[in-house]
Structure formats: structure tokens, C-alpha cells
C-alpha positions in Angstrom: 62.4 51.3 -128.1 63.4 50.0 -131.3 61.2 48.6 -134.4 62.7 45.0 -133.4 61.7 45.0 -129.7 58.5 45.9 -130.5 57.4 43.4 -132.7 59.5 40.8 -130.2 57.2 42.2 -127.4 54.1 41.4 -129.4 55.3 38.3 -130.4 56.0 37.1 -127.0 52.7 38.5 -125.6 50.6 36.8 -128.2 52.4 33.7 -127.9 51.8 33.5 -124.0 48.0 34.2 -124.9 47.8 31.4 -127.0 49.5 29.4 -124.0 46.7 30.3 -121.9 44.0 29.8 -124.2 45.3 26.0 -124.6 45.7 25.1 -121.2 41.8 26.6 -120.6 40.9 24.4 -123.1 42.6 21.4 -121.5 41.1 22.4 -118.5 37.8 22.1 -119.9 37.8 19.4 -121.2 38.7 17.0 -118.1 36.1 14.2 -117.5 35.2 13.2 -113.8 32.7 10.3 -112.7 29.9 11.0 -110.9 30.3 9.1 -108.0 26.3 8.8 -107.3 25.2 8.4 -110.6 28.2 6.8 -112.1 27.7 9.3 -115.0 30.9 10.5 -117.1 30.6 14.4 -117.2 32.5 17.0 -118.5 34.5 19.0 -115.2 33.5 22.4 -116.4 29.9 21.1 -116.4 29.6 19.5 -113.4 26.2 20.8 -111.1 28.3 20.8 -108.0 31.6 19.9 -106.0 32.1 18.7 -102.2 35.6 17.8 -100.9 35.6 14.6 -98.7 39.0 13.6 -97.2 40.9 15.3 -98.7 39.5 14.6 -102.4 37.1 16.5 -104.5 33.8 15.1 -105.7 32.0 15.8 -109.2 28.8 15.4 -109.8 26.1 15.6 -112.6 23.1 17.1 -110.7 22.4 19.0 -107.6 20.3 15.5 -106.3 23.6 13.4 -106.4 25.6 16.0 -104.8 22.9 16.1 -102.2 22.7 12.1 -101.5 26.4 12.6 -101.4 26.6 14.7 -98.8 24.2 12.9 -96.8 26.0 10.0 -96.5 29.7 9.9 -98.2 30.7 6.3 -96.9 28.0 5.0 -99.3 29.5 6.3 -102.2 32.9 5.6 -101.8 34.8 3.2 -102.1 37.3 1.3 -99.6 39.7 0.5 -102.8 39.5 4.1 -103.6 37.6 7.4 -104.1 35.2 7.4 -107.5 34.0 10.8 -109.0 37.7 11.8 -109.7 39.1 13.1 -112.9 39.3 10.0 -115.4 42.5 9.6 -117.3 
């Protein structure tokens, strides 16, 4: 392998690694709203999640998750689900 090929390979590997780091940081900063308490939390710090009718809901604490599981219709509005990503 020539010196230029090695340099190009190293450059491409480093670029790929930087892209992966950037993507993971973006995902970690995603905000969601707990459908029970209404608190905005980071998705990565959610105490739990639960899928209901094809949507994933995230919770600020285990107590909120338990309340939601017991009666999801109480926390899901007809106008659309809450507890999803906040833009």
C-alpha cells in the first residue's frame, strides 16, 4: 500500500468516526415530553418508554410510566399523541 493510500484510508476512517460522534450527540439531545407530568426531558435520560398504538412514549419517572400503562387513554389526546419528540 502506498503512502498516499494509507493517508487517504486514515482520513476516511477519521471522517467516518466524526460523523458517528455527531449523530450520537444529536440523538442524545432530543427532547420529549412526559405524557403524564408534562415535563420536558431529554430522550436519553427518560426513565422508561412504552409503545401504545404504534407510538413510543417516554417518561420522566417510573411512576409516570406505571400510570400511563394502567390507563393510556387518559393521557393520549384525540388530537394526537403527546410524549413524542419536541421540535
